[in-house]
PDB file of N, CA, C and O in Angstrom:
ATOM      1  N   MET A   1       0.828  -1.204   0.000  1.00  0.00           N
ATOM      2  CA  MET A   1       0.000   0.000   0.000  1.00  0.00           C
ATOM      3  C   MET A   1       0.862   1.254   0.000  1.00  0.00           C
ATOM      4  O   MET A   1       0.545   2.232  -0.677  1.00  0.00           O
ATOM      5  N   ALA A   2       1.965   1.224   0.769  1.00  0.00           N
ATOM      6  CA  ALA A   2       2.849   2.388   0.838  1.00  0.00           C
ATOM      7  C   ALA A   2       3.500   2.665  -0.509  1.00  0.00           C
ATOM      8  O   ALA A   2       3.725   3.819  -0.872  1.00  0.00           O
ATOM      9  N   VAL A   3       3.801   1.601  -1.250  1.00  0.00           N
ATOM     10  CA  VAL A   3       4.417   1.766  -2.570  1.00  0.00           C
ATOM     11  C   VAL A   3       3.446   2.450  -3.524  1.00  0.00           C
ATOM     12  O   VAL A   3       3.839   3.316  -4.306  1.00  0.00           O
ATOM     13  N   ILE A   4       2.188   2.061  -3.459  1.00  0.00           N
ATOM     14  CA  ILE A   4       1.167   2.671  -4.322  1.00  0.00           C
ATOM     15  C   ILE A   4       1.003   4.144  -3.981  1.00  0.00           C
ATOM     16  O   ILE A   4       0.926   4.978  -4.883  1.00  0.00           O
ATOM     17  N   ARG A   5       0.950   4.478  -2.701  1.00  0.00           N
ATOM     18  CA  ARG A   5       0.805   5.872  -2.280  1.00  0.00           C
ATOM     19  C   ARG A   5       2.004   6.704  -2.736  1.00  0.00           C
ATOM     20  O   ARG A   5       1.839   7.831  -3.201  1.00  0.00           O
ATOM     21  N   GLN A   6       3.221   6.142  -2.600  1.00  0.00           N
ATOM     22  CA  GLN A   6       4.420   6.864  -3.017  1.00  0.00           C
ATOM     23  C   GLN A   6       4.388   7.094  -4.527  1.00  0.00           C
ATOM     24  O   GLN A   6       4.758   8.169  -4.998  1.00  0.00           O
ATOM     25  N   ARG A   7       3.949   6.090  -5.286  1.00  0.00           N
ATOM     26  CA  ARG A   7       3.861   6.231  -6.735  1.00  0.00           C
ATOM     27  C   ARG A   7       2.844   7.308  -7.107  1.00  0.00           C
ATOM     28  O   ARG A   7       3.089   8.108  -8.010  1.00  0.00           O
ATOM     29  N   GLU A   8       1.691   7.331  -6.407  1.00  0.00           N
ATOM     30  CA  GLU A   8       0.678   8.357  -6.667  1.00  0.00           C
ATOM     31  C   GLU A   8       1.230   9.749  -6.397  1.00  0.00           C
ATOM     32  O   GLU A   8       0.951  10.686  -7.146  1.00  0.00           O
ATOM     33  N   GLU A   9       2.002   9.887  -5.343  1.00  0.00           N
ATOM     34  CA  GLU A   9       2.594  11.189  -5.017  1.00  0.00           C
ATOM     35  C   GLU A   9       3.550  11.635  -6.114  1.00  0.00           C
ATOM     36  O   GLU A   9       3.561  12.807  -6.490  1.00  0.00           O
ATOM     37  N   LEU A  10       4.349  10.712  -6.626  1.00  0.00           N
ATOM     38  CA  LEU A  10       5.278  11.060  -7.698  1.00  0.00           C
ATOM     39  C   LEU A  10       4.543  11.431  -8.970  1.00  0.00           C
ATOM     40  O   LEU A  10       4.912  12.393  -9.643  1.00  0.00           O
ATOM     41  N   LEU A  11       3.504  10.675  -9.306  1.00  0.00           N
ATOM     42  CA  LEU A  11       2.730  10.997 -10.503  1.00  0.00           C
ATOM     43  C   LEU A  11       2.035  12.338 -10.363  1.00  0.00           C
ATOM     44  O   LEU A  11       1.956  13.103 -11.324  1.00  0.00           O
ATOM     45  N   GLU A  12       1.529  12.631  -9.172  1.00  0.00           N
ATOM     46  CA  GLU A  12       0.840  13.898  -8.936  1.00  0.00           C
ATOM     47  C   GLU A  12       1.796  15.054  -9.139  1.00  0.00           C
ATOM     48  O   GLU A  12       1.378  16.102  -9.632  1.00  0.00           O
ATOM     49  N   ARG A  13       3.039  14.912  -8.787  1.00  0.00           N
ATOM     50  CA  ARG A  13       4.028  15.982  -8.930  1.00  0.00           C
ATOM     51  C   ARG A  13       4.368  16.265 -10.382  1.00  0.00           C
ATOM     52  O   ARG A  13       4.875  17.342 -10.695  1.00  0.00           O
ATOM     53  N   ARG A  14       4.101  15.325 -11.272  1.00  0.00           N
ATOM     54  CA  ARG A  14       4.509  15.456 -12.665  1.00  0.00           C
ATOM     55  C   ARG A  14       3.494  16.179 -13.530  1.00  0.00           C
ATOM     56  O   ARG A  14       3.664  16.259 -14.747  1.00  0.00           O
ATOM     57  N   GLN A  15       2.455  16.698 -12.930  1.00  0.00           N
ATOM     58  CA  GLN A  15       1.458  17.394 -13.724  1.00  0.00           C
ATOM     59  C   GLN A  15       2.062  18.636 -14.366  1.00  0.00           C
ATOM     60  O   GLN A  15       2.953  19.275 -13.806  1.00  0.00           O
ATOM     61  N   LYS A  16       1.570  18.957 -15.526  1.00  0.00           N
ATOM     62  CA  LYS A  16       2.061  20.102 -16.273  1.00  0.00           C
ATOM     63  C   LYS A  16       1.846  21.394 -15.485  1.00  0.00           C
ATOM     64  O   LYS A  16       0.771  21.624 -14.930  1.00  0.00           O
ATOM     65  N   VAL A  17       2.874  22.225 -15.443  1.00  0.00           N
ATOM     66  CA  VAL A  17       2.780  23.530 -14.789  1.00  0.00           C
ATOM     67  C   VAL A  17       2.285  24.528 -15.817  1.00  0.00           C
ATOM     68  O   VAL A  17       2.843  24.635 -16.909  1.00  0.00           O
ATOM     69  N   LEU A  18       1.251  25.249 -15.471  1.00  0.00           N
ATOM     70  CA  LEU A  18       0.676  26.219 -16.396  1.00  0.00           C
ATOM     71  C   LEU A  18       1.424  27.537 -16.325  1.00  0.00           C
ATOM     72  O   LEU A  18       1.740  28.024 -15.239  1.00  0.00           O
ATOM     73  N   ASP A  19       1.709  28.116 -17.488  1.00  0.00           N
ATOM     74  CA  ASP A  19       2.361  29.411 -17.537  1.00  0.00           C
ATOM     75  C   ASP A  19       1.371  30.543 -17.297  1.00  0.00           C
ATOM     76  O   ASP A  19       1.747  31.609 -16.809  1.00  0.00           O
ATOM     77  N   ASN A  20       0.125  30.313 -17.635  1.00  0.00           N
ATOM     78  CA  ASN A  20      -0.892  31.340 -17.538  1.00  0.00           C
ATOM     79  C   ASN A  20      -1.696  31.140 -16.252  1.00  0.00           C
ATOM     80  O   ASN A  20      -2.443  30.170 -16.120  1.00  0.00           O
ATOM     81  N   THR A  21      -1.535  32.064 -15.313  1.00  0.00           N
ATOM     82  CA  THR A  21      -2.239  31.924 -14.030  1.00  0.00           C
ATOM     83  C   THR A  21      -3.748  32.124 -14.178  1.00  0.00           C
ATOM     84  O   THR A  21      -4.505  31.738 -13.287  1.00  0.00           O
ATOM     85  N   ASP A  22      -4.201  32.725 -15.291  1.00  0.00           N
ATOM     86  CA  ASP A  22      -5.643  32.869 -15.508  1.00  0.00           C
ATOM     87  C   ASP A  22      -6.326  31.504 -15.544  1.00  0.00           C
ATOM     88  O   ASP A  22      -7.450  31.350 -15.067  1.00  0.00           O
ATOM     89  N   GLU A  23      -5.638  30.518 -16.114  1.00  0.00           N
ATOM     90  CA  GLU A  23      -6.199  29.172 -16.161  1.00  0.00           C
ATOM     91  C   GLU A  23      -6.249  28.561 -14.763  1.00  0.00           C
ATOM     92  O   GLU A  23      -7.165  27.798 -14.454  1.00  0.00           O
ATOM     93  N   LEU A  24      -5.282  28.886 -13.921  1.00  0.00           N
ATOM     94  CA  LEU A  24      -5.289  28.397 -12.546  1.00  0.00           C
ATOM     95  C   LEU A  24      -6.461  28.983 -11.771  1.00  0.00           C
ATOM     96  O   LEU A  24      -7.112  28.278 -11.000  1.00  0.00           O
ATOM     97  N   TRP A  25      -6.731  30.266 -11.971  1.00  0.00           N
ATOM     98  CA  TRP A  25      -7.831  30.922 -11.258  1.00  0.00           C
ATOM     99  C   TRP A  25      -9.158  30.230 -11.547  1.00  0.00           C
ATOM    100  O   TRP A  25     -10.028  30.175 -10.678  1.00  0.00           O
ATOM    101  N   GLN A  26      -9.322  29.709 -12.744  1.00  0.00           N
ATOM    102  CA  GLN A  26     -10.569  29.024 -13.101  1.00  0.00           C
ATOM    103  C   GLN A  26     -10.759  27.742 -12.297  1.00  0.00           C
ATOM    104  O   GLN A  26     -11.888  27.293 -12.100  1.00  0.00           O
ATOM    105  N   ASP A  27      -9.660  27.152 -11.832  1.00  0.00           N
ATOM    106  CA  ASP A  27      -9.741  25.899 -11.082  1.00  0.00           C
ATOM    107  C   ASP A  27      -9.963  26.099  -9.587  1.00  0.00           C
ATOM    108  O   ASP A  27     -10.160  25.125  -8.861  1.00  0.00           O
ATOM    109  N   LEU A  28      -9.933  27.337  -9.117  1.00  0.00           N
ATOM    110  CA  LEU A  28     -10.160  27.611  -7.699  1.00  0.00           C
ATOM    111  C   LEU A  28     -11.645  27.537  -7.363  1.00  0.00           C
ATOM    112  O   LEU A  28     -12.498  27.805  -8.209  1.00  0.00           O
ATOM    113  N   THR A  29     -11.940  27.173  -6.127  1.00  0.00           N
ATOM    114  CA  THR A  29     -13.325  27.239  -5.658  1.00  0.00           C
ATOM    115  C   THR A  29     -13.670  28.716  -5.454  1.00  0.00           C
ATOM    116  O   THR A  29     -12.782  29.567  -5.414  1.00  0.00           O
ATOM    117  N   LEU A  30     -14.938  29.006  -5.330  1.00  0.00           N
ATOM    118  CA  LEU A  30     -15.360  30.385  -5.127  1.00  0.00           C
ATOM    119  C   LEU A  30     -14.746  30.971  -3.850  1.00  0.00           C
ATOM    120  O   LEU A  30     -14.298  32.118  -3.834  1.00  0.00           O
ATOM    121  N   ALA A  31     -14.734  30.172  -2.790  1.00  0.00           N
ATOM    122  CA  ALA A  31     -14.145  30.626  -1.528  1.00  0.00           C
ATOM    123  C   ALA A  31     -12.652  30.906  -1.688  1.00  0.00           C
ATOM    124  O   ALA A  31     -12.140  31.881  -1.137  1.00  0.00           O
ATOM    125  N   GLN A  32     -11.957  30.059  -2.435  1.00  0.00           N
ATOM    126  CA  GLN A  32     -10.530  30.273  -2.671  1.00  0.00           C
ATOM    127  C   GLN A  32     -10.294  31.543  -3.489  1.00  0.00           C
ATOM    128  O   GLN A  32      -9.318  32.258  -3.260  1.00  0.00           O
ATOM    129  N   LYS A  33     -11.181  31.819  -4.435  1.00  0.00           N
ATOM    130  CA  LYS A  33     -11.025  33.028  -5.249  1.00  0.00           C
ATOM    131  C   LYS A  33     -11.122  34.279  -4.387  1.00  0.00           C
ATOM    132  O   LYS A  33     -10.343  35.216  -4.563  1.00  0.00           O
ATOM    133  N   PHE A  34     -12.065  34.302  -3.462  1.00  0.00           N
ATOM    134  CA  PHE A  34     -12.195  35.460  -2.573  1.00  0.00           C
ATOM    135  C   PHE A  34     -10.950  35.625  -1.710  1.00  0.00           C
ATOM    136  O   PHE A  34     -10.431  36.731  -1.565  1.00  0.00           O
ATOM    137  N   SER A  35     -10.476  34.530  -1.140  1.00  0.00           N
ATOM    138  CA  SER A  35      -9.298  34.590  -0.277  1.00  0.00           C
ATOM    139  C   SER A  35      -8.049  34.964  -1.071  1.00  0.00           C
ATOM    140  O   SER A  35      -7.248  35.786  -0.627  1.00  0.00           O
ATOM    141  N   ALA A  36      -7.890  34.367  -2.226  1.00  0.00           N
ATOM    142  CA  ALA A  36      -6.721  34.662  -3.060  1.00  0.00           C
ATOM    143  C   ALA A  36      -6.735  36.114  -3.517  1.00  0.00           C
ATOM    144  O   ALA A  36      -5.693  36.764  -3.602  1.00  0.00           O
ATOM    145  N   SER A  37      -7.920  36.607  -3.807  1.00  0.00           N
ATOM    146  CA  SER A  37      -8.045  37.999  -4.225  1.00  0.00           C
ATOM    147  C   SER A  37      -7.557  38.945  -3.124  1.00  0.00           C
ATOM    148  O   SER A  37      -6.893  39.944  -3.401  1.00  0.00           O
ATOM    149  N   SER A  38      -7.894  38.619  -1.881  1.00  0.00           N
ATOM    150  CA  SER A  38      -7.436  39.474  -0.783  1.00  0.00           C
ATOM    151  C   SER A  38      -5.920  39.388  -0.613  1.00  0.00           C
ATOM    152  O   SER A  38      -5.283  40.386  -0.275  1.00  0.00           O
ATOM    153  N   LEU A  39      -5.336  38.217  -0.842  1.00  0.00           N
ATOM    154  CA  LEU A  39      -3.879  38.081  -0.713  1.00  0.00           C
ATOM    155  C   LEU A  39      -3.128  38.789  -1.839  1.00  0.00           C
ATOM    156  O   LEU A  39      -2.015  39.273  -1.632  1.00  0.00           O
ATOM    157  N   THR A  40      -3.728  38.854  -3.026  1.00  0.00           N
ATOM    158  CA  THR A  40      -3.045  39.524  -4.135  1.00  0.00           C
ATOM    159  C   THR A  40      -2.872  41.017  -3.861  1.00  0.00           C
ATOM    160  O   THR A  40      -1.982  41.651  -4.427  1.00  0.00           O
ATOM    161  N   GLN A  41      -3.711  41.574  -3.007  1.00  0.00           N
ATOM    162  CA  GLN A  41      -3.562  42.990  -2.637  1.00  0.00           C
ATOM    163  C   GLN A  41      -2.281  43.224  -1.841  1.00  0.00           C
ATOM    164  O   GLN A  41      -1.801  44.353  -1.746  1.00  0.00           O
ATOM    165  N   PHE A  42      -1.729  42.151  -1.270  1.00  0.00           N
ATOM    166  CA  PHE A  42      -0.493  42.249  -0.503  1.00  0.00           C
ATOM    167  C   PHE A  42       0.707  41.743  -1.304  1.00  0.00           C
ATOM    168  O   PHE A  42       1.796  41.577  -0.755  1.00  0.00           O
ATOM    169  N   GLY A  43       0.509  41.502  -2.591  1.00  0.00           N
ATOM    170  CA  GLY A  43       1.618  41.104  -3.460  1.00  0.00           C
ATOM    171  C   GLY A  43       1.760  39.618  -3.705  1.00  0.00           C
ATOM    172  O   GLY A  43       2.701  39.196  -4.377  1.00  0.00           O
ATOM    173  N   TYR A  44       0.853  38.812  -3.181  1.00  0.00           N
ATOM    174  CA  TYR A  44       0.930  37.362  -3.405  1.00  0.00           C
ATOM    175  C   TYR A  44       0.511  37.021  -4.824  1.00  0.00           C
ATOM    176  O   TYR A  44      -0.345  37.683  -5.411  1.00  0.00           O
ATOM    177  N   LYS A  45       1.126  35.981  -5.364  1.00  0.00           N
ATOM    178  CA  LYS A  45       0.780  35.486  -6.693  1.00  0.00           C
ATOM    179  C   LYS A  45       0.461  34.004  -6.604  1.00  0.00           C
ATOM    180  O   LYS A  45       1.117  33.256  -5.879  1.00  0.00           O
ATOM    181  N   LEU A  46      -0.547  33.593  -7.345  1.00  0.00           N
ATOM    182  CA  LEU A  46      -0.965  32.197  -7.370  1.00  0.00           C
ATOM    183  C   LEU A  46       0.074  31.387  -8.136  1.00  0.00           C
ATOM    184  O   LEU A  46       0.331  31.648  -9.312  1.00  0.00           O
ATOM    185  N   ASN A  47       0.669  30.402  -7.466  1.00  0.00           N
ATOM    186  CA  ASN A  47       1.707  29.576  -8.094  1.00  0.00           C
ATOM    187  C   ASN A  47       1.149  28.299  -8.693  1.00  0.00           C
ATOM    188  O   ASN A  47       1.386  27.998  -9.862  1.00  0.00           O
ATOM    189  N   PHE A  48       0.400  27.544  -7.884  1.00  0.00           N
ATOM    190  CA  PHE A  48      -0.157  26.287  -8.369  1.00  0.00           C
ATOM    191  C   PHE A  48      -1.256  25.824  -7.428  1.00  0.00           C
ATOM    192  O   PHE A  48      -1.445  26.366  -6.340  1.00  0.00           O
ATOM    193  N   ILE A  49      -1.969  24.809  -7.878  1.00  0.00           N
ATOM    194  CA  ILE A  49      -3.026  24.202  -7.081  1.00  0.00           C
ATOM    195  C   ILE A  49      -2.647  22.745  -6.877  1.00  0.00           C
ATOM    196  O   ILE A  49      -2.307  22.044  -7.830  1.00  0.00           O
ATOM    197  N   ARG A  50      -2.707  22.306  -5.662  1.00  0.00           N
ATOM    198  CA  ARG A  50      -2.414  20.913  -5.342  1.00  0.00           C
ATOM    199  C   ARG A  50      -3.734  20.225  -5.064  1.00  0.00           C
ATOM    200  O   ARG A  50      -4.419  20.567  -4.100  1.00  0.00           O
ATOM    201  N   ASP A  51      -4.098  19.269  -5.884  1.00  0.00           N
ATOM    202  CA  ASP A  51      -5.360  18.551  -5.744  1.00  0.00           C
ATOM    203  C   ASP A  51      -5.028  17.083  -5.556  1.00  0.00           C
ATOM    204  O   ASP A  51      -4.837  16.355  -6.530  1.00  0.00           O
ATOM    205  N   PHE A  52      -4.959  16.647  -4.299  1.00  0.00           N
ATOM    206  CA  PHE A  52      -4.462  15.319  -3.991  1.00  0.00           C
ATOM    207  C   PHE A  52      -5.233  14.729  -2.826  1.00  0.00           C
ATOM    208  O   PHE A  52      -5.288  15.337  -1.757  1.00  0.00           O
ATOM    209  N   HIS A  53      -5.821  13.576  -3.002  1.00  0.00           N
ATOM    210  CA  HIS A  53      -6.569  12.879  -1.958  1.00  0.00           C
ATOM    211  C   HIS A  53      -7.614  13.787  -1.302  1.00  0.00           C
ATOM    212  O   HIS A  53      -7.608  13.972  -0.085  1.00  0.00           O
ATOM    213  N   ASP A  54      -8.497  14.343  -2.107  1.00  0.00           N
ATOM    214  CA  ASP A  54      -9.605  15.171  -1.644  1.00  0.00           C
ATOM    215  C   ASP A  54      -9.175  16.473  -0.969  1.00  0.00           C
ATOM    216  O   ASP A  54      -9.957  17.078  -0.236  1.00  0.00           O
ATOM    217  N   THR A  55      -7.948  16.903  -1.210  1.00  0.00           N
ATOM    218  CA  THR A  55      -7.544  18.240  -0.761  1.00  0.00           C
ATOM    219  C   THR A  55      -7.362  19.088  -2.008  1.00  0.00           C
ATOM    220  O   THR A  55      -6.792  18.633  -3.000  1.00  0.00           O
ATOM    221  N   HIS A  56      -7.824  20.263  -1.958  1.00  0.00           N
ATOM    222  CA  HIS A  56      -7.733  21.189  -3.088  1.00  0.00           C
ATOM    223  C   HIS A  56      -7.114  22.463  -2.519  1.00  0.00           C
ATOM    224  O   HIS A  56      -7.827  23.363  -2.076  1.00  0.00           O
ATOM    225  N   VAL A  57      -5.804  22.531  -2.535  1.00  0.00           N
ATOM    226  CA  VAL A  57      -5.087  23.614  -1.871  1.00  0.00           C
ATOM    227  C   VAL A  57      -4.437  24.517  -2.914  1.00  0.00           C
ATOM    228  O   VAL A  57      -3.721  24.044  -3.797  1.00  0.00           O
ATOM    229  N   ALA A  58      -4.689  25.804  -2.807  1.00  0.00           N
ATOM    230  CA  ALA A  58      -4.046  26.786  -3.665  1.00  0.00           C
ATOM    231  C   ALA A  58      -2.801  27.292  -2.946  1.00  0.00           C
ATOM    232  O   ALA A  58      -2.847  27.610  -1.758  1.00  0.00           O
ATOM    233  N   VAL A  59      -1.688  27.364  -3.675  1.00  0.00           N
ATOM    234  CA  VAL A  59      -0.424  27.800  -3.094  1.00  0.00           C
ATOM    235  C   VAL A  59      -0.025  29.121  -3.750  1.00  0.00           C
ATOM    236  O   VAL A  59       0.094  29.221  -4.971  1.00  0.00           O
ATOM    237  N   LEU A  60       0.176  30.128  -2.903  1.00  0.00           N
ATOM    238  CA  LEU A  60       0.560  31.457  -3.365  1.00  0.00           C
ATOM    239  C   LEU A  60       1.889  31.838  -2.722  1.00  0.00           C
ATOM    240  O   LEU A  60       2.258  31.306  -1.674  1.00  0.00           O
ATOM    241  N   SER A  61       2.598  32.756  -3.355  1.00  0.00           N
ATOM    242  CA  SER A  61       3.850  33.222  -2.763  1.00  0.00           C
ATOM    243  C   SER A  61       4.016  34.710  -2.973  1.00  0.00           C
ATOM    244  O   SER A  61       3.488  35.302  -3.915  1.00  0.00           O
ATOM    245  N   CYS A  62       4.772  35.291  -2.054  1.00  0.00           N
ATOM    246  CA  CYS A  62       5.154  36.700  -2.122  1.00  0.00           C
ATOM    247  C   CYS A  62       6.588  36.759  -1.608  1.00  0.00           C
ATOM    248  O   CYS A  62       6.839  36.579  -0.417  1.00  0.00           O
ATOM    249  N   ASN A  63       7.515  37.009  -2.509  1.00  0.00           N
ATOM    250  CA  ASN A  63       8.941  36.939  -2.185  1.00  0.00           C
ATOM    251  C   ASN A  63       9.242  35.551  -1.635  1.00  0.00           C
ATOM    252  O   ASN A  63       9.058  34.566  -2.349  1.00  0.00           O
ATOM    253  N   ASP A  64       9.694  35.440  -0.403  1.00  0.00           N
ATOM    254  CA  ASP A  64      10.003  34.137   0.186  1.00  0.00           C
ATOM    255  C   ASP A  64       8.900  33.625   1.105  1.00  0.00           C
ATOM    256  O   ASP A  64       9.089  32.623   1.795  1.00  0.00           O
ATOM    257  N   THR A  65       7.763  34.293   1.124  1.00  0.00           N
ATOM    258  CA  THR A  65       6.656  33.919   1.991  1.00  0.00           C
ATOM    259  C   THR A  65       5.648  33.086   1.209  1.00  0.00           C
ATOM    260  O   THR A  65       5.263  33.440   0.094  1.00  0.00           O
ATOM    261  N   ILE A  66       5.231  31.987   1.802  1.00  0.00           N
ATOM    262  CA  ILE A  66       4.264  31.087   1.176  1.00  0.00           C
ATOM    263  C   ILE A  66       2.948  31.165   1.946  1.00  0.00           C
ATOM    264  O   ILE A  66       2.941  31.264   3.173  1.00  0.00           O
ATOM    265  N   ALA A  67       1.849  31.118   1.220  1.00  0.00           N
ATOM    266  CA  ALA A  67       0.518  31.050   1.827  1.00  0.00           C
ATOM    267  C   ALA A  67      -0.264  29.967   1.091  1.00  0.00           C
ATOM    268  O   ALA A  67      -0.115  29.794  -0.119  1.00  0.00           O
ATOM    269  N   VAL A  68      -1.089  29.251   1.824  1.00  0.00           N
ATOM    270  CA  VAL A  68      -1.963  28.259   1.199  1.00  0.00           C
ATOM    271  C   VAL A  68      -3.407  28.587   1.551  1.00  0.00           C
ATOM    272  O   VAL A  68      -3.705  29.142   2.608  1.00  0.00           O
ATOM    273  N   ILE A  69      -4.283  28.228   0.635  1.00  0.00           N
ATOM    274  CA  ILE A  69      -5.710  28.464   0.840  1.00  0.00           C
ATOM    275  C   ILE A  69      -6.424  27.128   0.683  1.00  0.00           C
ATOM    276  O   ILE A  69      -6.300  26.463  -0.346  1.00  0.00           O
ATOM    277  N   SER A  70      -7.166  26.746   1.708  1.00  0.00           N
ATOM    278  CA  SER A  70      -7.898  25.477   1.682  1.00  0.00           C
ATOM    279  C   SER A  70      -9.086  25.576   0.734  1.00  0.00           C
ATOM    280  O   SER A  70      -9.429  26.653   0.245  1.00  0.00           O
ATOM    281  N   LYS A  71      -9.697  24.439   0.492  1.00  0.00           N
ATOM    282  CA  LYS A  71     -10.874  24.363  -0.374  1.00  0.00           C
ATOM    283  C   LYS A  71     -11.988  25.281   0.115  1.00  0.00           C
ATOM    284  O   LYS A  71     -12.744  25.830  -0.686  1.00  0.00           O
ATOM    285  N   GLY A  72     -12.085  25.445   1.438  1.00  0.00           N
ATOM    286  CA  GLY A  72     -13.116  26.291   2.024  1.00  0.00           C
ATOM    287  C   GLY A  72     -12.747  27.760   2.103  1.00  0.00           C
ATOM    288  O   GLY A  72     -13.543  28.575   2.568  1.00  0.00           O
ATOM    289  N   GLY A  73     -11.540  28.111   1.651  1.00  0.00           N
ATOM    290  CA  GLY A  73     -11.131  29.513   1.620  1.00  0.00           C
ATOM    291  C   GLY A  73     -10.318  29.959   2.817  1.00  0.00           C
ATOM    292  O   GLY A  73     -10.018  31.147   2.941  1.00  0.00           O
ATOM    293  N   GLU A  74      -9.950  29.043   3.705  1.00  0.00           N
ATOM    294  CA  GLU A  74      -9.158  29.411   4.877  1.00  0.00           C
ATOM    295  C   GLU A  74      -7.707  29.657   4.472  1.00  0.00           C
ATOM    296  O   GLU A  74      -7.094  28.830   3.798  1.00  0.00           O
ATOM    297  N   ILE A  75      -7.168  30.788   4.885  1.00  0.00           N
ATOM    298  CA  ILE A  75      -5.801  31.184   4.544  1.00  0.00           C
ATOM    299  C   ILE A  75      -4.858  30.770   5.665  1.00  0.00           C
ATOM    300  O   ILE A  75      -5.132  30.995   6.844  1.00  0.00           O
ATOM    301  N   ASN A  76      -3.745  30.162   5.275  1.00  0.00           N
ATOM    302  CA  ASN A  76      -2.689  29.809   6.221  1.00  0.00           C
ATOM    303  C   ASN A  76      -1.400  30.437   5.696  1.00  0.00           C
ATOM    304  O   ASN A  76      -0.876  30.020   4.663  1.00  0.00           O
ATOM    305  N   THR A  77      -0.895  31.434   6.407  1.00  0.00           N
ATOM    306  CA  THR A  77       0.322  32.115   5.968  1.00  0.00           C
ATOM    307  C   THR A  77       1.588  31.501   6.553  1.00  0.00           C
ATOM    308  O   THR A  77       2.693  31.972   6.281  1.00  0.00           O
ATOM    309  N   HIS A  78       1.432  30.466   7.344  1.00  0.00           N
ATOM    310  CA  HIS A  78       2.585  29.742   7.897  1.00  0.00           C
ATOM    311  C   HIS A  78       2.376  28.238   7.725  1.00  0.00           C
ATOM    312  O   HIS A  78       2.352  27.489   8.702  1.00  0.00           O
ATOM    313  N   PRO A  79       2.225  27.802   6.461  1.00  0.00           N
ATOM    314  CA  PRO A  79       1.947  26.380   6.235  1.00  0.00           C
ATOM    315  C   PRO A  79       3.191  25.520   6.430  1.00  0.00           C
ATOM    316  O   PRO A  79       4.321  25.995   6.319  1.00  0.00           O
ATOM    317  N   ASN A  80       2.959  24.271   6.716  1.00  0.00           N
ATOM    318  CA  ASN A  80       4.034  23.302   6.811  1.00  0.00           C
ATOM    319  C   ASN A  80       4.178  22.653   5.431  1.00  0.00           C
ATOM    320  O   ASN A  80       3.765  21.513   5.219  1.00  0.00           O
ATOM    321  N   ILE A  81       4.768  23.397   4.511  1.00  0.00           N
ATOM    322  CA  ILE A  81       4.886  22.946   3.137  1.00  0.00           C
ATOM    323  C   ILE A  81       6.268  23.314   2.618  1.00  0.00           C
ATOM    324  O   ILE A  81       6.803  24.375   2.937  1.00  0.00           O
ATOM    325  N   LYS A  82       6.834  22.431   1.820  1.00  0.00           N
ATOM    326  CA  LYS A  82       8.130  22.710   1.200  1.00  0.00           C
ATOM    327  C   LYS A  82       7.921  22.727  -0.291  1.00  0.00           C
ATOM    328  O   LYS A  82       7.287  21.832  -0.851  1.00  0.00           O
ATOM    329  N   ILE A  83       8.451  23.740  -0.931  1.00  0.00           N
ATOM    330  CA  ILE A  83       8.305  23.876  -2.380  1.00  0.00           C
ATOM    331  C   ILE A  83       9.659  23.634  -3.029  1.00  0.00           C
ATOM    332  O   ILE A  83      10.670  24.229  -2.656  1.00  0.00           O
ATOM    333  N   ARG A  84       9.645  22.749  -4.004  1.00  0.00           N
ATOM    334  CA  ARG A  84      10.877  22.468  -4.731  1.00  0.00           C
ATOM    335  C   ARG A  84      11.219  23.626  -5.650  1.00  0.00           C
ATOM    336  O   ARG A  84      10.330  24.289  -6.186  1.00  0.00           O
ATOM    337  N   SER A  85      12.486  23.861  -5.826  1.00  0.00           N
ATOM    338  CA  SER A  85      12.934  24.936  -6.733  1.00  0.00           C
ATOM    339  C   SER A  85      12.931  24.493  -8.163  1.00  0.00           C
ATOM    340  O   SER A  85      13.279  25.272  -9.051  1.00  0.00           O
TER     341      SER A  85
END
């Protein structure tokens, strides 16, 4: 079971990265759009959306600061997340 989960995680990471953030905005929930809109006023930019095992998390960044927005629109400006370069 652990091997299958690890394989799923690797496959999930290989999804195509979109150059156009407008397409990413279309994939956000309505609650995420409201929250992301408020963060963009502080300089945050939408980087990607992680949709894995019933989690739909939007990841935004501003300089070296990362913020995530849950499916319900809750903002976490100190997430326990590591982003690969």
